[in-house]
C-alpha positions in Angstrom: -216.8 -28.2 -14.8 -215.0 -25.3 -13.1 -215.9 -21.6 -13.5 -219.1 -19.6 -14.1 -221.5 -20.2 -17.0 -224.6 -18.2 -17.8 -226.8 -20.3 -20.1 -229.6 -18.6 -22.0 -232.1 -21.0 -23.4 -235.8 -22.0 -23.3 -237.5 -24.7 -21.2 -241.1 -25.9 -21.6 -241.6 -23.2 -24.2 -240.6 -20.5 -21.8 -237.6 -18.1 -21.9 -235.1 -19.2 -19.2 -231.6 -18.3 -17.9 -229.4 -20.4 -15.6 -226.3 -19.7 -13.6 -223.9 -22.6 -13.2 -221.0 -22.3 -10.8 -218.4 -25.1 -10.9 -220.9 -27.4 -12.5 -223.6 -26.7 -9.9 -226.9 -24.8 -10.6 -226.7 -21.7 -8.5 -229.6 -19.6 -9.8 -232.5 -19.9 -12.3 -234.9 -17.5 -14.0 -237.9 -18.8 -15.9 -240.6 -16.6 -17.6 -244.2 -17.0 -16.5 -247.6 -15.9 -17.6 -248.0 -13.7 -14.5 -246.9 -10.1 -14.4 -243.1 -10.0 -13.7 -241.9 -8.2 -10.5 -240.8 -4.7 -11.5 -243.8 -4.2 -13.8 -245.4 -0.7 -13.3 -249.1 -0.2 -13.8 -251.4 2.8 -13.9 -254.1 1.4 -11.6 -257.4 2.6 -10.1 -258.2 2.3 -6.4 -261.2 0.0 -6.0 -262.4 -1.6 -2.7 -260.7 -1.0 0.7 -260.3 -3.9 3.0 -260.1 -2.4 6.5 -259.5 -5.7 8.3 -256.3 -6.2 6.2 -255.2 -2.6 6.2 -255.1 -2.3 2.4 -257.1 -1.7 -0.7 -257.8 -3.7 -3.9 -256.8 -2.0 -7.2 -258.1 -2.4 -10.7 -255.1 -3.0 -13.1 -254.8 -4.0 -16.8 -254.0 -7.5 -15.7 -256.6 -8.2 -13.0 -256.8 -7.3 -9.3 -253.9 -6.1 -7.2 -253.6 -5.5 -3.5 -251.9 -2.4 -1.9 -251.1 -2.3 1.9 -251.2 0.8 4.1 -253.7 2.7 2.1 -255.6 4.7 4.7 -255.3 7.9 2.6 -256.3 6.5 -0.7 -259.9 6.9 -1.9 -261.8 4.6 -4.3 -261.5 5.8 -7.9 -258.1 7.4 -7.3 -255.5 7.0 -10.0 -252.2 5.4 -8.8 -248.8 4.4 -10.2 -247.9 1.0 -8.6 -245.1 -1.5 -9.1 -245.5 -5.3 -8.9 -243.5 -6.6 -5.9 -243.8 -10.3 -6.2 -246.2 -13.1 -7.1 -249.5 -13.8 -5.5 -250.7 -17.1 -3.9 -253.2 -18.9 -6.0 -256.5 -17.1 -6.0 -255.1 -13.9 -4.4 -254.4 -10.4 -5.7 -250.9 -9.4 -7.0 -249.0 -7.5 -4.3 -247.9 -4.0 -5.4 -246.2 -0.9 -3.9 -246.4 2.8 -4.4 -242.6 3.1 -4.1 -241.3 2.8 -7.6 -237.8 1.5 -8.4 -236.1 1.7 -11.8 -233.5 -1.0 -11.6 -230.7 -2.0 -14.1 -227.3 -3.6 -14.0 -225.4 -0.7 -12.4 -228.0 1.7 -11.1 -231.4 1.9 -9.3 -233.2 5.2 -9.7 -235.5 5.9 -6.6 -237.9 8.7 -7.2 -239.3 8.7 -3.6 -235.9 8.5 -1.9 -233.5 11.4 -2.8 -229.8 11.2 -2.4 -227.0 9.2 -4.1 -225.7 6.1 -2.4 -223.0 3.6 -3.3 -223.2 -0.1 -2.4 -221.4 -0.8 0.9 -219.9 -3.9 -0.9 -217.6 -1.4 -2.7 -214.9 -0.8 -0.1 -212.1 1.0 -2.0 -212.4 4.8 -1.3 -210.9 5.8 -4.7 -213.4 3.5 -6.5 -216.3 5.0 -4.6 -215.1 8.5 -5.4 -214.9 7.6 -9.1 -218.4 6.1 -9.2 -219.8 9.1 -7.3 -218.3 11.5 -9.7 -219.9 9.7 -12.6 -223.3 9.6 -10.7 -223.3 13.3 -9.8 -222.6 14.3 -13.4 -225.3 11.9 -14.8 -227.9 13.0 -12.1 -227.4 16.7 -12.4 -230.9 18.4 -12.2 -232.7 15.0 -12.0 -234.3 15.4 -8.6 -234.5 11.6 -8.0 -232.5 9.4 -5.7 -229.9 6.9 -7.0 -228.4 3.7 -5.7 -225.1 2.6 -7.3 -224.9 -1.2 -7.2 -221.9 -3.3 -6.4 -221.5 -4.2 -10.1 -220.2 -0.6 -10.6 -216.9 -1.7 -9.2 -214.4 -1.8 -12.0 -217.1 -1.0 -14.6 -216.5 1.4 -17.5 -217.4 5.0 -16.8 -219.5 5.3 -20.0 -221.4 2.0 -19.2 -222.4 3.3 -15.7 -223.4 6.7 -17.1 -225.5 5.2 -19.9 -227.2 2.9 -17.4 -228.1 5.8 -15.1 -229.4 7.8 -18.2 -231.6 4.9 -19.3 -233.2 4.5 -15.8 -233.7 8.3 -15.6 -235.5 8.2 -19.0 -237.7 5.3 -17.9 -238.6 7.2 -14.7 -239.4 10.3 -16.6 -241.7 8.4 -19.0 -243.6 6.7 -16.2 -243.8 9.7 -13.8 -244.9 12.0 -16.7 -247.9 9.7 -17.5 -251.2 11.5 -17.6 -253.6 8.6 -18.6 -256.6 7.7 -16.6 -257.4 4.1 -17.4 -255.6 1.0 -16.1 -252.5 0.4 -18.3 -249.1 -1.3 -18.3 -246.5 1.5 -18.2 -243.3 -0.5 -17.9 -242.9 -4.3 -18.2 -240.7 -6.2 -15.7 -237.5 -7.8 -17.0 -237.7 -11.2 -18.6 -235.1 -14.0 -17.7 -232.4 -13.1 -20.3 -232.4 -9.5 -19.3 -232.6 -10.5 -15.6 -229.4 -12.6 -16.1 -227.6 -9.6 -17.6 -228.9 -7.4 -14.7 -228.2 -9.7 -11.8 -225.3 -12.0 -12.6 -222.6 -9.5 -13.1 -219.5 -11.5 -12.2 -217.3 -12.6 -15.2 -218.8 -15.7 -16.8 -218.9 -17.7 -20.0 -222.2 -17.0 -21.8 -223.8 -19.9 -23.7 -226.8 -18.9 -25.8 -229.3 -20.7 -28.0 -231.2 -24.0 -28.1 -229.2 -26.8 -26.5 -227.4 -24.5 -24.0 -229.1 -26.1 -21.0 -228.4 -29.6 -22.1 -224.7 -28.8 -22.9 -224.0 -27.4 -19.5 -226.0 -29.7 -17.3 -228.8 -27.3 -16.5 -231.6 -29.7 -17.7 -230.3 -32.5 -15.5 -230.1 -30.1 -12.5 -233.7 -28.9 -13.1 -234.9 -32.5 -13.2 -233.2 -33.1 -9.8 -235.1 -30.2 -8.4 -238.4 -31.9 -9.1 -237.5 -34.2 -6.2 -237.8 -32.9 -2.6 -234.5 -34.3 -1.3 -231.3 -32.3 -1.0 -228.1 -34.2 -0.1 -226.1 -32.4 2.6 -222.3 -32.5 3.2 -221.6 -35.0 5.9 -224.2 -37.5 4.7 -227.3 -35.8 6.0 -230.4 -35.0 3.9 -232.9 -32.2 3.7 -236.4 -32.7 2.3 -238.1 -29.5 0.9 -241.8 -30.1 0.4 -244.4 -27.3 -0.4 -248.0 -27.7 0.9 -250.9 -25.4 0.5 -250.3 -23.7 3.8 -246.5 -23.7 4.1 -243.2 -25.2 3.0 -242.0 -28.0 5.2 -238.3 -28.6 5.5 -237.2 -31.9 7.2 -233.6 -32.3 8.2 -232.1 -35.8 8.9 -228.6 -36.8 10.0 -228.3 -39.9 7.8 -225.8 -42.4 8.9 -223.9 -40.1 11.3 -224.5 -41.3 14.9 -221.9 -39.0 16.6 -223.0 -36.7 19.4 -222.7 -33.7 17.2 -224.6 -35.2 14.2 -227.7 -33.1 14.7 -225.8 -29.8 14.9 -223.7 -30.7 11.9 -226.7 -31.6 9.8 -228.7 -28.5 10.8 -225.7 -26.2 10.0 -225.4 -27.9 6.6 -229.2 -27.4 6.1 -229.0 -23.7 7.1 -226.3 -23.2 4.4 -228.2 -25.1 1.8 -231.7 -23.7 2.4 -231.5 -20.4 0.5 -230.4 -22.1 -2.7 -232.9 -24.9 -2.3 -235.8 -22.4 -1.9 -234.5 -20.0 -4.6 -234.2 -22.7 -7.3 -237.6 -24.2 -6.5 -239.2 -20.8 -6.4 -240.7 -21.3 -3.0 -241.7 -18.6 -0.5 -244.3 -17.8 2.1 -244.2 -19.6 5.5 -241.2 -22.0 5.9 -241.2 -24.5 8.8 -238.0 -26.4 9.5 -238.2 -29.7 11.4 -234.5 -29.9 12.4 -232.4 -32.8 13.5 -232.2 -33.2 17.3 -229.6 -30.9 18.9 -229.1 -29.4 22.3 -230.8 -26.1 23.1 -227.5 -24.5 23.6 -226.6 -25.0 19.9 -229.7 -23.1 18.7 -227.8 -19.7 18.6 -225.1 -21.3 16.5 -227.7 -22.6 14.0 -229.4 -19.2 13.9 -226.1 -17.3 13.2 -225.3 -19.7 10.3 -228.7 -19.4 8.8 -228.6 -15.6 9.1 -225.3 -15.5 7.3 -226.6 -17.8 4.5 -229.7 -15.6 4.0 -227.6 -12.5 3.9 -226.3 -13.5 0.5 -229.7 -14.3 -0.9 -231.7 -11.9 -3.1 -235.2 -12.8 -1.7 -236.3 -11.1 1.5 -236.6 -13.6 4.3 -237.5 -12.9 7.9 -236.4 -15.4 10.7 -239.5 -15.7 12.8 -238.0 -18.0 15.5 -238.6 -21.2 17.4 -242.0 -22.9 18.0 -242.9 -24.7 21.2 -242.3 -28.0 19.4 -238.8 -27.0 18.5 -239.4 -26.1 14.8 -237.7 -23.1 13.3 -240.0 -20.8 11.2 -239.2 -18.2 8.5 -241.3 -15.9 6.3 -240.0 -15.5 2.8 -241.1 -13.1 0.1 -242.8 -14.7 -2.9 -240.4 -13.3 -5.4 -240.7 -16.2 -7.8 -243.2 -18.7 -8.9 -242.8 -22.4 -7.9 -240.7 -24.3 -10.4 -243.1 -27.2 -10.5 -245.9 -24.8 -11.5 -243.9 -23.2 -14.2 -243.0 -26.6 -15.7 -246.5 -28.0 -15.3 -245.4 -30.8 -13.0 
């Protein structure tokens, strides 16, 4: 099936949204019981952990952990934002830098200035968007990032989005409470789909949408570790307690360049494979055999693939055994965990 489809449905009793591109599952959001990234809490500083350079916080939904907290005293009231998901048994990671993010605009109270996404290249379009922003932000005192989705968007829609995020920021920053409390809930999957998948697409809503557009079948395939690669190679993506192991094989290709071809295909496929499975943390890639001289080519391809991915991923480099390691933000929960598999 050609084209883009945004399917809004439920799976395993949870709200979910899926993006299908030309019949292939490209992205997936599923609600969880954990606090969603973007949630803002009023929290109370609790116990510093000097060895880890941070402090535990008391929040309305359990313990949270804040890094770089040398100037924070126990008992201090803080406004913090959930940045991702915690490993089992660990505290939720939070930040003092609050972001109020919507489809067109991100209000940044701690970073003044108005910035337009570099993805918008047309000078006249940039000027139009900046004019809307300056008018909407007059007297606000906060920073603003105008997202790439602003390109071609209606003036009124952009202005309304900025106003909504300014109102949310004013409500949170004007808080005077003293006990731990949820001040702003993070977006759920259907809202996330509207916020993040901004390219034109058919929207399919309601029960049965996942079945009708092949989402259910694609999710079932993700329960298996294997990913077929162009050229006949395979990539196995298997999470363990300590890390995510990625094993790349050449398949039936026995040509001299088979290893490089399989590794390049794996580099291009890896961000999607991790994103859809909700995997993060330490990633160790056991690549197909290839000459050392080809490592730079592999790294460049992987860097390009990661550039188009929403989750922050750092390329740590090569190990003495020839594995390639990455460190990926835990921006999602594992799919298997969400589905109870």
